C-alpha positions in Angstrom: 0.0 0.0 0.0 2.8 2.4 0.9 4.4 1.8 -2.5 1.2 2.7 -4.3 0.9 6.0 -2.4 4.5 6.9 -3.1 4.0 6.1 -6.8 0.9 8.3 -6.9 2.8 11.3 -5.5 5.7 10.7 -7.9 3.4 10.4 -10.9 1.4 13.5 -9.9 4.5 15.6 -9.6 5.9 14.3 -12.8 2.9 15.4 -14.8 2.3 18.6 -12.9 5.8 19.8 -13.8 5.0 19.4 -17.5 1.9 21.5 -17.0 3.9 24.4 -15.4 6.3 24.6 -18.4 3.6 24.1 -21.0 2.2 26.9 -23.2 0.2 24.5 -25.4 -3.1 25.9 -24.1 -2.2 29.2 -25.9 -1.0 27.2 -29.0 -4.4 25.5 -29.0 -6.2 28.8 -28.8 -4.0 30.3 -31.5 -4.8 27.3 -33.8 -8.5 27.5 -32.9 -8.6 31.2 -33.7 -7.6 30.4 -37.3 -10.9 28.5 -37.8 -13.9 29.9 -39.6 -17.3 30.6 -38.0 -19.3 27.5 -38.6 -22.4 28.0 -36.5 -25.1 30.5 -35.6 -27.3 31.1 -32.6 -31.1 31.0 -33.1 -34.0 31.1 -30.7 -36.2 28.0 -30.5 -39.0 28.9 -28.1 -37.3 30.3 -25.0 -34.1 28.5 -25.7 -30.9 29.7 -27.5 -29.8 27.0 -29.9 -26.4 26.8 -31.6 -26.8 25.3 -35.0 -23.7 24.1 -36.7 -23.5 24.1 -40.6 -22.0 20.8 -41.6 -20.8 22.3 -45.0 -18.7 24.8 -43.1 -16.7 22.2 -41.2 -13.6 22.1 -43.4 -10.4 22.7 -41.6 -8.8 20.2 -39.2 -7.1 21.6 -36.1 -4.6 19.9 -33.8 -5.8 20.5 -30.2 -3.6 19.8 -27.1 -5.3 18.3 -24.1 -4.1 21.2 -22.0 -6.4 23.5 -24.1 -9.4 21.7 -22.6 -8.2 20.7 -19.1 -6.4 22.5 -16.3 -3.9 19.8 -15.5 -3.4 16.1 -15.7 -2.9 13.8 -12.6 -1.8 10.2 -12.5 -3.0 7.7 -9.9 -2.0 4.0 -9.6 -5.0 2.2 -8.2 -4.6 0.1 -5.2 -3.1 -3.3 -5.9 -5.0 -5.5 -3.5 -6.9 -8.4 -5.1 -10.3 -7.0 -4.1 -9.4 -3.7 -5.7 -8.6 -4.9 -9.2 -10.6 -3.4 -12.0 -10.9 -3.5 -15.8 -10.9 -0.7 -18.3 -14.4 0.3 -17.2 -16.3 3.6 -17.2 -14.9 5.7 -14.4 -16.3 8.7 -12.5 -13.9 11.1 -10.8 -15.0 13.6 -8.1 -13.1 15.9 -5.8 -12.4 13.1 -3.3 -13.3 9.8 -4.9 -12.9 7.5 -7.9 -15.8 5.2 -8.8 -15.1 2.4 -11.3 -18.2 0.8 -12.9 -18.8 -2.9 -12.8 -17.1 -4.8 -15.7 -18.6 -8.3 -16.6 -18.9 -10.0 -13.2 -16.7 -7.5 -11.3 -18.8 -5.2 -9.1 -18.3 -1.5 -8.6 -15.1 -0.4 -6.8 -14.7 2.8 -4.8 -11.3 4.5 -4.2 -10.3 7.7 -2.7 -8.7 10.3 -4.9 -5.2 9.0 -4.0 -6.1 5.6 -5.5 -6.6 3.8 -2.1 -9.3 1.1 -2.3 -12.2 1.9 0.0 -15.0 -0.7 -0.7 -17.0 -2.6 -3.2 -20.4 -1.1 -4.0 -23.2 -3.7 -4.4 -22.8 -7.2 -5.7 -23.0 -8.8 -9.1 -26.1 -10.9 -9.3 -29.9 -10.8 -9.5 -30.9 -10.5 -5.8 -31.6 -7.5 -3.6 -29.0 -4.7 -4.1 -27.4 -6.8 -6.8 -27.0 -6.0 -10.5 -25.8 -7.6 -13.7 -25.1 -4.7 -16.1 -25.4 -1.0 -15.2 -26.3 1.9 -17.5 -25.7 4.9 -15.3 -24.5 6.0 -11.9 -24.2 9.1 -9.7 -21.8 9.7 -6.8 -22.9 12.5 -4.5 -20.2 13.5 -2.1 -22.3 16.1 -0.3 -24.7 13.5 1.1 -22.3 10.5 0.8 -24.5 8.4 -1.5 -24.1 6.4 -4.7 -27.0 5.8 -7.0 -26.9 3.0 -9.6 -29.3 2.4 -12.5 -29.1 -1.1 -13.9 -30.3 -1.9 -17.4 -34.0 -2.2 -17.9 -34.7 -1.4 -14.2 -37.6 0.1 -12.4 -35.5 1.3 -9.5 -32.3 3.1 -8.5 -30.1 1.2 -6.2 -28.6 3.3 -3.4 -25.6 2.9 -1.2 -23.5 4.9 1.2 -19.8 5.5 0.7 -19.0 2.6 3.0 -20.8 0.2 0.7 -23.9 -0.2 2.9 -27.2 -0.5 1.0 -29.8 2.2 1.5 -33.4 2.3 0.7 -33.9 2.0 -3.1 -35.6 4.7 -5.2 -38.6 3.2 -7.1 -39.0 4.7 -10.6 -42.3 5.8 -11.9 -41.5 4.2 -15.3 -39.1 1.3 -16.0 -36.1 2.5 -17.8 -34.8 0.3 -20.7 -31.8 2.7 -20.9 -31.8 5.9 -18.9 -29.8 8.8 -17.5 -30.7 10.6 -14.3 -29.9 13.7 -12.3 -30.2 13.7 -8.5 -31.4 16.7 -6.5 -30.5 15.6 -3.0 -31.6 18.8 -1.2 -35.1 18.3 -2.5 -34.9 14.4 -2.4 -36.0 14.3 -6.0 -34.5 12.7 -9.2 -35.0 13.6 -12.8 -34.8 10.8 -15.5 -34.3 11.0 -19.3 -34.9 7.6 -20.9 -34.9 5.8 -24.2 -38.5 6.6 -25.2 -39.8 3.4 -26.7 -43.3 3.7 -28.3 -44.9 1.9 -25.3 -43.5 4.4 -22.8 -45.6 7.7 -22.7 -42.8 10.0 -21.5 -39.3 10.8 -22.4 -38.4 12.5 -19.1 -39.9 13.1 -15.7 -39.1 14.3 -12.2 -40.2 12.4 -9.1 -39.4 12.2 -5.4 -37.4 9.4 -3.8 -40.7 7.6 -3.0 -41.6 7.3 -6.6 -44.3 10.1 -6.6 -44.5 11.9 -9.9 -43.8 15.7 -9.8 -43.8 16.5 -13.6 -43.2 14.7 -16.9 -42.6 15.4 -20.6 -44.4 13.3 -23.2 -42.2 11.4 -25.6 -44.1 12.9 -28.6 -41.8 13.1 -31.7 -38.9 11.8 -29.7 -40.4 8.3 -29.4 -38.3 5.5 -31.0 -39.0 2.0 -32.1 -38.1 -0.9 -29.8 -34.5 -1.0 -30.9 -31.7 -1.3 -28.3 -29.1 0.0 -30.8 -30.3 3.5 -29.8 -28.5 5.2 -27.0 -28.8 8.1 -24.5 -25.9 10.4 -23.6 -25.4 12.7 -20.7 -21.9 13.8 -19.7 -22.7 16.1 -16.8 -19.8 18.4 -17.4 -21.8 21.4 -16.3 -24.3 22.0 -13.6 -27.3 21.2 -15.8 -28.8 17.9 -17.0 -27.6 17.6 -20.6 -29.4 14.9 -22.7 -28.8 13.6 -26.2 -30.9 10.8 -27.9 -28.8 8.8 -30.3 -30.7 6.9 -33.0 -28.6 4.4 -34.9 -30.9 3.6 -37.8 -33.5 6.4 -37.9 -32.5 9.4 -39.9 -34.1 12.5 -38.3 -33.2 16.0 -37.0 -31.9 16.0 -33.4 -30.5 18.2 -30.7 -28.6 18.1 -27.5 -31.0 19.2 -24.8 -30.9 20.7 -21.3 -33.7 19.2 -19.2 -35.2 22.3 -17.6 -36.7 20.8 -14.5 -38.1 24.1 -13.2 -40.2 24.8 -16.3 -40.6 21.1 -17.2 -39.2 21.3 -20.8 -36.3 20.1 -22.9 -34.4 23.2 -24.1 -32.5 22.5 -27.4 -28.9 23.7 -27.1 -26.9 22.3 -30.0 -27.7 20.7 -33.4 -25.9 19.8 -36.6 -27.5 21.1 -39.9 -26.7 18.7 -42.7 -27.8 21.2 -45.3 -29.2 18.4 -47.5 -26.0 16.3 -47.4 -26.4 12.6 -46.8 -27.2 11.7 -43.2 -24.4 10.2 -41.2 -24.4 8.4 -37.8 -23.4 11.1 -35.3 -23.6 12.2 -31.7 -22.8 15.3 -29.6 -21.3 16.1 -26.2 -21.1 19.3 -24.2 -18.0 20.7 -22.6 -17.9 23.9 -20.5 -16.6 26.0 -23.4 -17.4 23.9 -26.5 -19.7 21.4 -28.1 -18.0 18.4 -29.6 -19.3 15.7 -31.9 -18.5 12.7 -33.9 -19.5 11.8 -37.5 -19.1 8.4 -39.0 -18.9 7.1 -42.6 -20.9 3.9 -43.0 -19.8 0.9 -45.1 -22.6 -1.6 -46.1 -21.4 -5.2 -45.9 -24.8 -6.7 -46.9 -28.5 -5.9 -46.9 -28.6 -6.3 -43.2 -25.1 -5.5 -42.0 -23.4 -2.1 -41.8 -20.1 -1.1 -40.2 -18.9 2.3 -39.4 -15.4 3.6 -40.2 -13.4 6.8 -40.5 -14.8 8.7 -37.5 -14.5 12.4 -37.9 -14.6 14.6 -34.7 -15.7 18.2 -34.8 -15.7 21.0 -32.2 -17.6 24.4 -32.0 -16.7 27.2 -29.6 -19.9 28.4 -27.7 -18.9 32.0 -27.8 -17.1 32.7 -31.1 -19.0 30.0 -33.0 -15.7 29.0 -34.7 -15.1 25.4 -35.3 -13.9 22.6 -37.5 -12.7 19.0 -37.4 -10.1 18.3 -34.8 -7.5 15.8 -33.6 -6.7 15.6 -29.9 -3.3 14.8 -28.4 -2.1 14.5 -24.8 0.7 17.1 -24.6 1.2 16.1 -20.9 2.4 12.7 -22.1 4.6 13.8 -25.0 1.7 14.3 -27.5 0.2 10.8 -27.5 -2.9 10.8 -29.8 -6.3 10.6 -28.0 -8.7 8.8 -30.3 -11.7 8.3 -28.0 -11.5 10.8 -25.1 -13.8 10.4 -22.1 -15.2 13.7 -20.7 -17.5 13.1 -17.8 -18.6 14.9 -14.6 -16.3 17.8 -15.3 -13.2 15.7 -15.9 -11.1 14.1 -18.7 -10.6 10.5 -17.6 -8.4 7.7 -18.9 -8.5 4.4 -17.0 -5.9 2.1 -18.6 -4.4 -1.3 -18.0 -0.6 -1.2 -17.3 0.1 -3.5 -20.3 -2.0 -1.3 -22.6 -0.3 1.8 -21.2 3.1 0.4 -21.9 2.1 -0.4 -25.5 0.8 3.1 -26.0 3.9 4.8 -24.6 6.3 2.4 -26.5 4.6 2.9 -29.9 4.5 6.6 -29.5 8.1 6.8 -28.6 9.0 4.6 -31.6 6.8 6.5 -34.1 6.9 10.1 -33.0 9.2 12.4 -35.0 8.5 15.5 -32.9 9.1 14.1 -29.4 11.5 16.4 -27.5 14.3 15.1 -25.4 12.5 16.3 -22.2 9.3 14.5 -23.2 11.2 11.3 -24.2 12.9 11.2 -20.8 9.6 11.8 -19.0 8.0 8.9 -20.9 11.0 6.7 -20.4 10.9 7.3 -16.7 7.1 6.5 -16.7 7.7 3.3 -18.6 10.4 2.2 -16.2 7.9 2.6 -13.3 5.1 0.5 -14.8 4.7 -3.1 -13.5 2.5 -5.3 -15.7 1.1 -6.9 -12.5 -0.2 -3.5 -11.2 -3.8 -2.6 -11.1 -5.0 0.0 -13.6 -3.5 3.5 -13.9 -5.9 6.5 -13.9 -5.1 9.8 -15.7 -7.6 12.6 -15.0 -7.8 16.4 -15.4 -10.4 18.9 -14.5 -12.0 20.6 -17.5 -11.3 24.3 -18.0 -14.3 26.5 -17.3 -13.0 29.6 -19.1 
């Protein structure tokens, strides 16, 4: 255990020093300033919507991670057998790290230094057990963890010591759903996959299951198809919601669920301007909207694969944007193909073997790696043990 804490401190210092000497945030801003205006603000009802013109997304900009996050910290998770995790979805808060269940491995809770605290719930089908989970919420203020299993009619609830608390019955069963907890009011808001047999797309209720308000599914209703998804990254203080339809081609928006006035406020959309529809989705960051477009390849009448993902970004204030490539300038410019932004943080939970492979390949292939960065990566490589638990890299998103 002592070795793990010492490694954490060493790793944090190593990466923080790189931040102090980095000016890549300004380089990122300079590159971003060269982009064209690609969007406009329009009023839809009482909501200001940013509409991005797909035909204006032309240039590709290289963005350093430091342009989006304040710093980058490294934590080696506790090595005890009961603490071992996979490359699972990870939530970082001010004081905790929560790693979602992976296959038959239940949730694991760590403090922010990577020390294992407890297991949350149990894999199974009994009381306070779960098989697969779709969403979770860690509330440090009240010391509670809420878990929504797939196709569930309740939220499981635990304290930070892993003790089960009274469950929250849901007014409607959620095939797939995201939720937002208001602990001061003891209420929860839910945005779900609105199958045609479910009359609402969102609602707010108390912890006893009593309905407070709801929004009919209406035009947002989708066929009974589990290829559709729901996204909510919770990088701001509001409940952001995006309904992803895999097969159905229709206009869409990223919404804010306005619980006070009981409506979905559209905040961002992509205007295809008559161009062929592509599978796509959006996310919200504090200063930007980002999205992904895919090019589909038809294998047969019933089989389609996606390839060549193209990522785009739009500044909320200047409305400038374009396609982008992201690299981790804290780690010598390693490319980031699928960044995870959630709960106000950039998060990368990685197996030691995979991390070694990423570092080694980058050092072999990069033609722009400085001697300082090469030494930093070499030192990091030398400290990695393949028998270690996962390594976690995280950084708080810039707010301005």
